N, C-alpha and C positions, 0 to 999 in steps of 0.2 A: 202567743201570751206578752203583755207592751209591762213593762216595767220601770219603774216609779226610777229617775236618779238616787243614786245609793248615796253621793257626795255632790257639794259643792259645786257649780264652774267655776274652775280658775278664769282671770281677769287675763286676758291675752299681754306678755309684754305689750308697751310700747313700740317698743326697738329704736327708740330715736339718743339711745345713748350709748357714746364711745367714747375714746379718751388716745384718737387717731389722729393724724395731720391736719383735720378737721375735729378740732375739740367740742363735741355738743354731744352734754350731759342734762339734756331734757329739762325740765322742772327743776334740776342742782344746778342746772350754767353760772347764778350769781350766788349761791347758798354758801356762805362764811364757812370755812371747812379747816380742819384742825390738823398740825404733823403730831407724829404720834408722840412726840418729847412732848407739844402744849396739851395732849391729851391725857399723857401720866400727870401731870401736873393738876390738872383740873381736877381729875378724878381723886386721887390724891387729897385733894383741897377739904373734897365736898366728901369724903371718908373720914376725914380728919373732924370736921364738923360736924359733922354727925355724930361721931365715938365722941364727942367732945359735950354734946347731948345726951348721950347715952340712947342714940337710936341708929348705929348699926346693926345692919343683919347681911352679915359675911357668906353673902352664896358661893354655891361653886362656882357659878361664871362671873361673879366681880372677883375671887382667888384669880382664876384663870388669865381675866381678864388684863391683873394688874401685874401677875407673870408675865405675861404678854408685851405689856406694855414696859416693863422693868430691862427684858431685852432687846428688844426695838428700839426702845425708844433712844435715838441718838446723841442728844447731850440729855442731860440729869438735873444739870442746875438751871434755874431761873431766869438768874442774869441772862446765861447767853441761850436759854433758846430766845429769851428779850431780844436780844442781841439779835439773833440769827433771824427774825419776824422781820425788824428793823430793814435789816438787808435788804430781805424779800419784799417787805412790802416798798420799797424804795423804786422796784422797778416796777412801774405801775402799767408794762406793756403785757405781764403775765397775766393773767388768771388765777384767781382762789384755790382752783386746784391743781394748779403747776405747781405754785406757790411750796402748799403743802406738799407736795410727790419731793420736790426738791431738798424736803428739810423730814425724808422718810425713809429706813432702811429698807433693803429687800433679799431675800435670798437667793442661791442659785443653785443649780444643779452640780453636784462632782463631775458627771460623768460629760452634762453638756457644755457648761457653765451658761447656760440659758435660762433666764430668770421665771421664775415660778412663785404661785400666790404664796404671799405673805404665812405664818403661819403651819409653811409644812417646816420637817424637818431636816435642814439642810443646810451645808456650807455657807457662811456667812460674808456678803459681799460687802459691806458697810454699811453705807446708805447713799439713796439717793441724792446725798451731799456729794456728787461722782466728781470724778476727779477730773475730769477732761471738757468737753464741752460737747465734742464728738458724744460721747459718753451717754452725757444728758439727753440730747437729739436724739438718741437711737432708743433711749429708753422711754420719754417723754417727748412722742414725734411732734404736739402743736407747737414745739419751743421754735421748731426749725424757723419758719418766718417772722416769728417775733426779736428776737437778740441776737447780736453779731454771738458769732463765736468769740471773739476777743471781750464782748463786756461777758457775757456769759462763763467764760473762762476767768477775767477778775471779780466775779462774785463767786465760785466755787472754791479759786482760790483762798479768797476770804473769808469763807466758812469753814475751809480746812483750815487756817489760820486757828481759828476760834479753838476749834474741834481740838486740836492739837496740842495747843500751849495751853488751855486752859480747861478741858476737862480734866 
């Protein structure tokens, strides 16, 4: 007895996307990316615009997204976000993806201190505005051969100063 398939066949993943020492993002290789802070500003601006026009539909997904960005966006003020973006943009040797990762918060498990996917409820490490060049290169392996430890450390120190004294 032959039965017709009951579901559509799934498209097989291309397998060409990985963020390791060799950054392979497939079709997303040169696509502009946002930090979580930039995404927060953008979404809030769109919502404010829609509210002013009376056309906002606050869905559960939108509310959860806003809550997530409020918790994990490292920088809250637009001026600080722009300052960090200028610092990162000056490092032309870095891919857009790498720049956005440097301005992003992550979480770690309390027991193992190993990185976990964002959105899970664990102890907060801070942000991928890492404290040391070694930490940044461990979390973003593609940085290893693109920027010296000294230059990366200077960038991280500048971001940390902005984070500590302005926010």
